[in-house]
C-alpha positions as CSV (number, residue, x, y, z in Angstrom):
1,M,-0.1,0.2,0.0
2,T,2.9,2.6,0.7
3,F,4.2,2.1,-2.7
4,L,0.3,1.6,-4.2
5,V,-1.3,4.7,-3.3
6,P,1.4,7.3,-4.5
7,A,1.8,5.2,-7.9
8,V,-2.0,5.6,-8.4
9,M,-2.0,9.2,-7.7
10,S,1.1,9.7,-10.1
11,L,-1.2,8.1,-12.9
12,F,-3.4,11.2,-12.2
13,N,-0.5,13.6,-12.6
14,I,-0.2,14.6,-9.3
15,K,3.3,15.4,-8.5
16,L,5.1,13.3,-6.0
17,F,5.8,16.5,-3.7
18,D,2.0,17.1,-3.7
19,C,1.2,13.5,-3.3
20,M,3.2,13.4,-0.2
21,G,1.8,16.6,1.2
22,Y,-1.8,15.3,0.8
23,L,-1.4,12.1,2.2
24,G,0.6,13.4,5.3
25,A,-2.1,15.8,5.8
26,I,-4.6,13.0,5.8
27,Y,-2.6,10.6,8.0
28,S,-2.1,13.2,10.3
29,Y,-5.9,13.0,11.1
30,G,-5.3,9.5,11.9
31,F,-2.7,10.2,14.4
32,L,-4.8,13.1,15.8
33,T,-7.8,10.7,16.1
34,V,-5.6,7.9,17.8
35,Y,-4.3,10.5,20.4
36,V,-7.7,11.9,21.4
37,L,-8.9,8.6,21.9
38,I,-6.3,7.4,23.9
39,S,-6.6,10.6,25.9
40,L,-10.5,10.0,26.6
41,V,-10.0,6.6,27.5
42,A,-6.9,6.4,29.8
43,P,-8.9,8.1,32.8
44,V,-11.6,5.5,32.1
45,Y,-8.8,2.7,32.2
46,L,-7.1,3.9,35.3
47,H,-10.6,4.4,37.0
48,K,-11.2,0.7,36.1
49,I,-7.9,-0.5,37.8
50,G,-8.2,1.8,40.9
51,K,-5.3,4.3,40.0
52,L,-7.2,7.5,38.7
53,R,-5.8,10.4,40.1
54,L,-7.0,14.1,39.6
55,Q,-4.0,14.9,38.0
56,D,-4.6,12.5,35.3
57,I,-8.0,14.0,34.5
58,V,-6.2,17.3,34.0
59,F,-3.6,15.8,31.8
60,S,-6.4,14.3,29.6
61,V,-8.2,17.3,29.5
62,V,-5.3,19.5,28.5
63,A,-4.1,16.9,25.8
64,I,-7.2,17.0,24.2
65,A,-7.3,20.9,24.3
66,F,-4.0,21.2,22.9
67,M,-5.0,18.4,20.0
68,M,-8.2,20.5,19.1
69,I,-5.6,23.2,17.9
70,P,-4.7,21.3,14.8
71,V,-7.9,19.7,14.2
72,V,-9.6,23.4,14.1
73,G,-6.6,24.6,12.2
74,S,-7.5,21.7,9.5
75,V,-11.0,22.6,9.1
76,G,-10.6,26.1,9.3
77,I,-13.3,28.9,11.1
78,P,-14.9,30.9,8.0
79,G,-13.9,34.5,8.7
80,S,-11.1,34.0,10.8
81,T,-7.9,35.3,10.4
82,M,-6.3,32.9,13.0
83,F,-7.9,29.7,11.7
84,P,-8.8,30.6,7.9
85,P,-10.2,27.6,6.3
86,P,-7.6,25.7,3.8
87,E,-7.6,25.8,0.3
88,A,-8.3,23.3,-2.2
89,P,-7.7,20.1,-2.0
90,Y,-6.8,20.4,1.4
91,D,-10.1,21.7,2.6
92,K,-11.5,18.4,1.4
93,F,-9.4,16.1,3.4
94,P,-11.3,16.1,6.8
95,Y,-14.3,15.1,5.3
96,L,-12.4,12.2,3.2
97,F,-10.6,10.9,6.6
98,L,-14.5,11.2,8.4
99,M,-15.9,9.1,5.4
100,Y,-13.0,6.6,5.8
101,L,-13.5,6.5,9.6
102,V,-17.2,5.7,9.1
103,A,-16.5,3.1,6.4
104,T,-13.9,1.2,8.7
105,C,-16.2,1.5,11.9
106,G,-19.2,0.1,9.6
107,W,-17.2,-2.7,8.5
108,F,-16.2,-3.4,12.3
109,V,-19.6,-3.4,13.2
110,L,-20.7,-5.8,10.6
111,Q,-17.8,-8.2,11.4
112,R,-18.9,-7.8,15.0
113,L,-22.7,-8.6,13.9
114,R,-21.3,-11.7,12.0
115,S,-19.2,-13.0,14.5
116,P,-20.1,-11.8,18.1
117,E,-17.2,-13.5,19.6
118,L,-15.0,-11.3,17.7
119,A,-15.1,-8.2,20.5
120,G,-14.6,-11.2,23.1
121,S,-11.9,-12.6,21.9
122,M,-10.4,-9.3,21.3
123,R,-10.8,-8.5,24.9
124,H,-9.4,-11.5,26.0
125,R,-6.2,-11.3,24.3
126,V,-5.9,-7.7,25.8
127,D,-6.7,-9.0,29.4
128,A,-3.8,-11.6,28.7
129,I,-1.3,-8.8,27.7
130,H,-2.4,-6.9,30.8
131,S,-1.8,-9.7,33.2
132,K,1.6,-10.0,31.9
133,F,2.3,-6.4,33.1
134,D,1.0,-6.4,36.4
135,S,1.7,-3.8,39.2
136,E,4.5,-6.2,41.1
137,G,6.7,-6.5,38.2
138,N,7.2,-7.0,34.7
139,A,6.9,-10.4,33.3
140,I,9.8,-10.0,30.8
141,Y,12.1,-8.9,33.3
142,G,10.9,-10.9,36.3
143,S,10.1,-9.3,39.6
144,S,13.3,-7.4,39.4
145,K,12.8,-3.4,38.7
146,L,14.8,-1.5,36.3
147,N,16.5,1.3,37.9
148,P,17.6,4.5,36.0
149,L,21.3,5.0,35.3
150,P,22.7,7.9,37.3
151,I,24.2,10.6,34.7
152,D,27.4,12.5,36.1
153,S,26.7,16.0,35.0
154,D,30.1,17.0,35.0
155,S,30.8,14.6,32.1
156,F,28.9,16.8,29.5
157,D,30.8,20.1,30.0
């Protein structure tokens, strides 16, 4: 896919530099979506395991607020000089990404309806991974804790 998408775009006489800019803009929406979702569910997860603190909620809210800046910047606010709507074709990319997101979520819902055990097996695998990394120690390193190495600040002069 990494080669196929730019190759198809070049068949439509889109320059490689423009192609990378377009794809980079669209991919950035994926990263922002993941970061926002993680910031939303992290406090829920911490509450579920009984380790939620007020600062965790504050960090999540602040993280989401900062991630909204590029989201608003990519869509723009009509009439705004701070966040003007982007020029074509960049003005279409957020909506293309939303269509892609709806299509993939729809596909997952259909898969879940066809195979109800799918979500349960995914949850079971996540729980198995979580049990490897419990609070007493790391299963990979045994019960030993990793200690940071001391850094001699005089060696940097």
